Each structure stands twice: as structure tokens, then as C-alpha cells.
N, C-alpha and C positions, 0 to 999 in steps of 0.2 A: 647691508644698511637696514633693510626691513627687519632682519633677525635681531639686530642690535636694539632697534626701537621696541620690538616686542619684548625682549628681555628686560629692557629698562622699565617698560610699562608693568610687567609682571612683578619686578622688584618693588616698584612704588606701591602697587596694589598690596603686596605682601606686607610692606611696612605699615600701610594704613590699617590693615586688618589687625596687626599686632598692637598698634597704638589704640585701636578701638577696644581690644580685649583687655589691655593692661592699664589703660587710662584710669578706670575706676579705682584700681588698687593704688595707683600713684596718688590719686586724690585723697584716699583714706590715709595713706602714709603722711602726706603733707599736712592734712588737717589734724593729725595726731599731735602736732606741735601747737595747736590752737589754744590760747589761754582763755578763751571764752567759755561760758557755761554750756552753750549749745554747739554741737558740731558744725552746723551749717552757718553759724554766725561767727565770722572770723574777727577776733579782737586783737590778736597780736601773737608774736612768736615766743614760745617758751616751752619748758618741760613740765609745766604744772599738771598736765593730763597724766603723764607717766608717774609722777609722784602721788597724785590722787588715786590712780589705779592701783599702785603697789600698796598703798595704805588702806585700801578698801578691802575689808575682810571677806565680803561676799564675792567680789571679783576674784580675789586670790583663791578662795575655796573652789570656785567653779573652774578656774584654770587648772588647779591641782587635780581636781576630779577628772577633767578631760585628759590630762597627761597620764594619770594612773590607769584610766580605762583604755587609753590608746596603747600603752605599754603592755597591759595585760592581754588585750585582744590580739595584739600583734604577736605576742609569744604563743598564745593558744592557736591562732590561725596558722602561724608558721610551722608549729609542730605537726598539726594535723594535715596542713596543706603539703608539707614536704613529703610525708609518708604517702599521701594520696597521689601526688605528682609522680613520684618515683614508681609507685605501683602501676599507674596508668602507662607510664613510659615503657615499663618492662612487660606489660600485658601483651599477649599474642593477639594477632588480628582475629576479630570475630568473637572475642571473649564476652560472654553475656554480661558479667558483672561490670566490666570496664565500660561497656556501652551504657549500662544503666546508671553507673556513677557519673559519667560524663553528662548524660541527660539531666540528672538530678542537680548537678552543679550549675549547668546552663540555666535551668529553671530558677535556681536561687539568684542568679545574676539579673534576670529580667523581671523578677517579681517586684512590684512597687513596694517601696519602703513602708507605706502606710498599711499595706496588707500584712507585712512582717510585724509591724507594731501591734496591730489588732490581734494577731495570732500569739505574739509573745506575752502580752499583758495577762490574759487569762491563764496561759500556761504557767507563768511564774507564780501566779496566785494559787493555782492548783498544787504546784510542787511545794510552795512555801507554807501554805495554810492547811490544805486538805491532806497532803502526804506528810506534812510536818518535817520537811527538809528545810531547816532554818537558814541554810546558806543562801537560798534563793530569795530570802526576804531582805538581803543586803543589797542596797542600791548599786554599789560598785560592781558586785558580782553580776547583777542583771545587765548592766551596761557592757561589761566585758564579754559575757556570753553572747548577747545579741549582736554586738559589733563583730565578734569573731565569726559568727554564722555566715555573714556576707563575705568576709575577707577570706575565709577558707577556700572558696571557689577561685578567687583571684590568685592566691598563692599556689594552689594546685595546678592551674593552667600555666602559670609562669614556670614552675619547676618542671612540669611535664614537657614544655617546649624546650627547656634547657637540656633535659636528659634525652629527648627524642633522637637527637643526632649523634649521641655518644655510642661508640662501638662497645657492645657487651663483652667483647673478647678481653677487655681490660679487667673486668671483674672475674671472668672465667680464668684468666691467667693467675690472678691472686689466689683463687681457690686451688688451682693446680699446684701452686707453690706452698700449699699447706695452710693458708690463711683460713680462719674460721669465718662463718657468715657475718658475725658482728664485726670482726676485724676488717673484712672486706668492705663492709658498709661504712665503717668509720674512717678508714685510710684511703679508700678509692672512690666510693660513691659520693660521700659527703663533700670532699674537696672539689669534685667535678661539678656538683650541684650548687656549690656555695654562692656563685654570683646570682643565680636565680633565687636562692633562698633569701639572700640579702635584699634583692629587689622586691621580692614578695613581702618581706617584713616591713620594709619602708612603705610600700603601698598600703599595707594593712594599717600601719600607724597613721598615715595621712587620711585614709578613709574614715578611721574612727574619730579623728579630730574634727572632721567635716560633717559628721552625722548629726542631723537635727531632728528629722521626723521620727526615726526609730527611738532616739534618746528621749524625746518628749513623751513617748508612751510608757517606757519602762523605768524612767527616773523615779526616784523617791526623795522626799524632803531631806536635805542635807547632802544630797549627791546630784546636784544640778550641774550638768556639764556646760562648758563655755558657749557652744552654739545655742543651747536652749536659753541661757541667760541673755544672750544678744537678742534672740527672737522676742523675748519678753520685754527687754529694754526698748526695742524699737517701737512698741505699741505706745509708749509714753513719750519718749524723746531720746534721740541718739546723742549721747554725750561724748566729749573728746576722750574720756577714759577708755571707752570701748574701742575707739580707733587706736589708741596708744597700746593697749594690751594685744590687740589684733596684730599690730605691727611687730611687737615683740615675738609673737608666735610665728609670724611670717619669717622673721630672721632665724628663729630656731629651726624652722623647716629647711631653709637654705643651708644652714650649718649641717643638718642631718644629711642632706643631699651631697654636700661636699665631702663629708666623712665617708659615706658609702662609696662615692666615686674614688676616693683615695684608697679605700680598702680593696676595691675591685682592681684598680691599677696595680697595687702591690701584689695582687694574686696573679698578675700576668695578663689580665684582660686589656685589650686595646680599647681606645675610645669608641670605635665603631661597635665593638662587641658589647660594651657597656650600654650604649644607646639601644641596641637591638634587644638586649636582655630586659631593659626597662619597659619597652613599648610592645613586646610580644604579648 
């Protein structure tokens, strides 16, 4: 009887915690249907905010910039992180470069974003102006590279965790059967690492969409991402259009999660394995 009461109490407490965490999101979603001019002033139910947001060129441009930067940074971070994760998983114990790379990636994860922003801004200026590498004067390139810098560590650790428990005899068997190193990597290693790679790519994508501090340092006129636009808009007044477009991006995130889960299930991963891969 006492055990049942304790379980019920823990269940209620868990529900309250989740309500506390997700209630603000639910409020924003609800107020995205507000027909008033101010978000906090409810005037009525309608889709005016969505129509106004879609017809606002500045909002659309900031959303497109965020999506482009997120896709680019996810691709770059996934490429580098996959190679790094596999290399760390295959490194023998006590290898100096593996320990050094792990420490460097760990430092990258714990470094405050404001420090990264202060470091990246003069670095991009030096490369773009002093060294005359014009590509680094492009605002989208700056966002992509700076966002990928942080995400590389996340992808590397996810892929390393995925590959750490895989028996190397599978790859050795492929080599014994005459497969080239590239063929072994493409047909054996990559399929095994695929769930971790997909999870890392998704994580990189979402981290880029949510990046505000670093983006505010490296952005350029014409390439203002969505989080920076929201931060600027809050200083004046939060309008329903912001909530409406934020709700649309939330739905897109849920769709991406569902698609990744479907791909992982089709690859033979169980639901438990999917969750483990995402949270490792």
C-alpha cells in the first residue's frame, strides 16, 4: 500500500514537472492564434498572425536564413563529426591524439557561447579582410561555420558511442574477403554508424536553429537568423506573428523527429535503441 502511494506521488510529481516545463510552449502556441496586435493582449481567435508573418518579408528572410544555416552547419558537422567519431572509436587505448582530440571537443562543449562569439568575430574579419578570403565575408558562411564548430563535438561523441560497442571483426572480415578500405567503410562501417549519424545530424540542425548568442556576434546585414530577430523584436514588443512563425518551426522540428524515427525503425533499430542513440 505504501509502495503504491509512493509511486502515485512520483507520477503526479513527474506530471507537474512536465506541465511546468511545457506550459510556456503551449501558451505561445495558443497565443499564435491571437488576432490582436500585441501577443499578451488577447483579442480573438484567428489566423491573422500566420498570414501576417508569411507576408512579412523580414520574417520570411530570417526564417530562411536560419534554415539555410542549420542545414549547412548540420552537413558540415555531420561530415567532420562522423569521421572523428569513427576514428576515436577505432583508436587504441592510450593513443595520445585520441585523448587530445577528446579533451579539445570537451572544451568546445563547455566553452560559453559568448566567448565563442568574441573569438569568431575578429577571426572572420581577419580571414575576410586581411587575408582576402572573400567567402568569410558572407554572412551565411559565417553562421554555418560558427554553428558547425559547436555541433562537431556533439556529432563526434554520438557517433563514437554508437561505434564503441561494434565488433571490429566485421570490418576485418570484409577486408579478408577482398574489400578495399573505401568499400569496407561504405558498405560496413557507415551502415552500422547510420543511426548515430542521423541522430547527430538532427541534433546539429536543432542546435543551429536555437543559437542566439553566437549568431548575434557573427551575423551580417541581410543574414539575420530567426532567434536574433526574435531577440530584437522582444525589446520593442512581442507580436503574434513571432509566436505564429515559432509554432510553424516547432511543427517542422516534430516532423523532422518523426522522419528520423521512421528511418531508424526501417533500418532495424528498436524503439529502445533509438532513444539510447538520441540521448547518449
